[in-house]
N, C-alpha and C positions, 0 to 999 in steps of 0.2 A: 713802771708802765708795763701792762700786760698787752702783747700784741694780739690782734683778732684772728690773725692767720699766722702760720709758721713760715716766715721768709727762708728761701734757700740760699745759703752761703757756700761758695767753693773755697776750699782751702788748699793753696799750693805749697808744696815742700812740707807736708805736715808730719814728716818722719821725725823731726826733731822733738825732743822732749817738751820744748815750748809749744809746738803744734798739737802734740797729744793732750796736754793739759788744757789747751784752749778749746779743742773740740768739746771736751767734757762740759767746760763752762758754758759754751754756746748752747749745747743741747739742753741743758739745765734752764738756760734762759728762753726756751722755746724756740730755738732755730733749728732748722734742718741743715745737717752739714754733710757735704759730700768732699772727701779729700782726694788729693791727686799728688802722685810723686813726680809724674812727667808733665811738664808744661803743655806739651802738644795735645795731649788727652783732655786736659782741662780746657783747652782752646776749643776743640771739637765739641765738647758738651756744651760749652757757653753758647756756640753758634746754633745749637739745635734745641735748646731748652730755656724756659724762662727762669732767669737767675736774678737774685735781688742785689747781691754783694759777693765780691771776690776778694779773698784775704791772701795777700802774698806775704810768705815769710822768707826772708832771703838774707844772705851774710853779706853780700857785696852790693854796692851802690848801683854799679853799672848793670848788673844782672837784673835788678829791680827795675830800672828805668826800661830796659829792653823789653821786660814782660809787660810793662804798663803800655808801652807802644803797640805790641802785638794785641793786648786786650782792647785797645782802643780802635784797632782796625776792624773788629767785629761790629756788626750792626746792633749788638745788644748794649743798651745804655746802662751797663751795671755799674754800681758804685765800687770803687776800688780802695781797699785798706791795705796798708803796708806796715809790716813790723820787722825792725832790724834791731841791732845794738845801738847804742847812742850815736846819734849823728849830729854833725854840726848844723847850726841853723841854715847855713848856706846850701848844704846837702839836702836838707828837709825841703827848703824853698824849691830846690831843683825837682824834688819828686812831684810837688804840687803842680809846677809848671808842666811836668809831663802828663798830667792827668790823674794824679792820685787824689783822692777825696778825703782821706784821713790818714795820719801817721801815728803809730804807736811804738815807743821803744819797748823792747822785751820785758823790760822791768815794770811796765804799766800794770797796776792792780786790776784784775779781771772784771771787777765792778765797774770801773771807769771805761775799760774797753767796750764792754757790752752797752753801757749808757750811750757812749759816743756813737757807736755803730747804729744804735736805734734812732738816734737824732738824725744822722746822715740819711738813713733810709726813709725816715718820715718827710724830709726836704725832698728827696729825689723822687719819691712816689707822688707828691704833689705836682712836680714839675713834669714828670713822664705822662701824668694823666692829662695834662692840658697841652702838651707839646705835639705839633703835627709833623714838622721836620725841624732841622736844626735852625731855621732862621724864621719860623712862623709857629704860632700857637692859636688855641681856640679863642683866646682873648684879643687877637689881632683884629683891628677895625676892619670894615668893608673896604675894599679899594677898586679903582677902576683900570681895567686893562683894554685899551683900544675900544672904548665905548661900551664895554661889558663889565658888569658888577660882579665882583668876586666876594663871597661871604665865608670867611674861614670858620666862623662859629658853627656854621651848618655844613661845612665841607661841600659848598655849593657854588655853581656857576650859573648866573642869571642873565640870559640873552634878552628875555622879555617875560611877560606874565605867564605865557603859554609854554615856555621853554626854559625850565629850570631843571639842572641836572647835578647830581652828585659828582664831585671832582676828585680824582686820586690824590693822595697826600703829596706825593712827589711833584704832581703837576701844579698843585697849590703852591709849593714852596718855589718852583721854577718861575711861575707867573708873578709871584710877589718880588722875587729878586729882580727880574727884568723890569718890573714896573717901578722899582725903586732906583733903577740905574737907566734912565731914558738918555738915549743919544750917546750912549757909552758902549765901546766894544767890551764884551764880556768873554773872557776866555772860558773853555770847557772846565779847566781845573778850578777856576774861581767860582763857577756856578756849582760844581760838584761839592767843594768845601762849604759853601753857603747853605746848601740844601741838605747834603748828607752828612756833613760835619767834616772837620779838617783831617780826622783820621780815617775816613772812609776809603775804601778799596773799590771804587766804582769805575766801570769802563766808560770812555767817551761815547761808545755805541749806545750804551744804556740811556745816556742823556739825550742822544738823537732820537731814540724810540719814543721817549716822552714828549719831546718836542713835536713829533710827528702826530701824536695823539691830540695834542692841542691844536695843531693846524687843522686836523680833520674836523674838530668841533667848531672852529671858526669858519672854515669853509661851508659847513652845512647850515649853520644857524646865523652867522653874521655875513660880512663881507670880505672873508679871507683875512690874511695876515701879511699883507705886503709891507706892513711896518716892521715885520720881524725878518731880518736877513740872517742867513747862514753864511758864515765866513769860513770857508773850507780851510781846515788845519788851523783855525784860531778859535772860533767859537760863535758868538751871536752878537747882533746889533739891533736893538729895539729902538725904534724912533716914532713915538706916537703922532709926530707932525707929518709923517708921510701919509698920502692919501691912499686909501684901499680902493681897489675896484672889485666888484662882484666876482667871486670865484677867481680871484687873482692868484698867481702861483708866485711864491716868495723864493 
């Protein structure tokens, strides 16, 4: 299969003979390849650029797991490929549990490696195109939050026919998670993991700022959000049974 564009792959620890050969094979297969000897430089590049996949070549299992964890802390939903010497099925399973998308023994034929990389990227591109946040995508059905309609497919919040507004992705994810957990105390960490992803490095203060944006909208175009309580030091509690009062302070 010939790809329409040239995906960018990062190659970590490419100094090995195995890595040098792989770069040539990937470039011949219409990939752009950026190689790094230092993991820290690769992670900085990943945070600032649109990268499709990241190929980790390593000699130790623990180093590979550690790298995967660091990669997943970035906000780039990059596909991760790992290559090592032969591993036991248990160790390979452990890599997948840590967030690896595909594993290749160093003895794998290049034609197989490239075909499987393309297959993973095709799947991840489809998912990425439809994903809004970790917990919601463009195919998620409309839902109600305290009498207001949220339409994920249009990234829209609908107060009434005259007041329809585009809503930020994180606000959408937060509202969906709260609406899915009525009457339940939601910790900030759980909310972060649900919306940003389990490996996100997001501060609680950032969540509070998004909640404030949501409150301002409901104060202006609805009846406030007395149904949403902030539990200081803990998180939030959304109870749709609570009666809101105009311009109420939660």
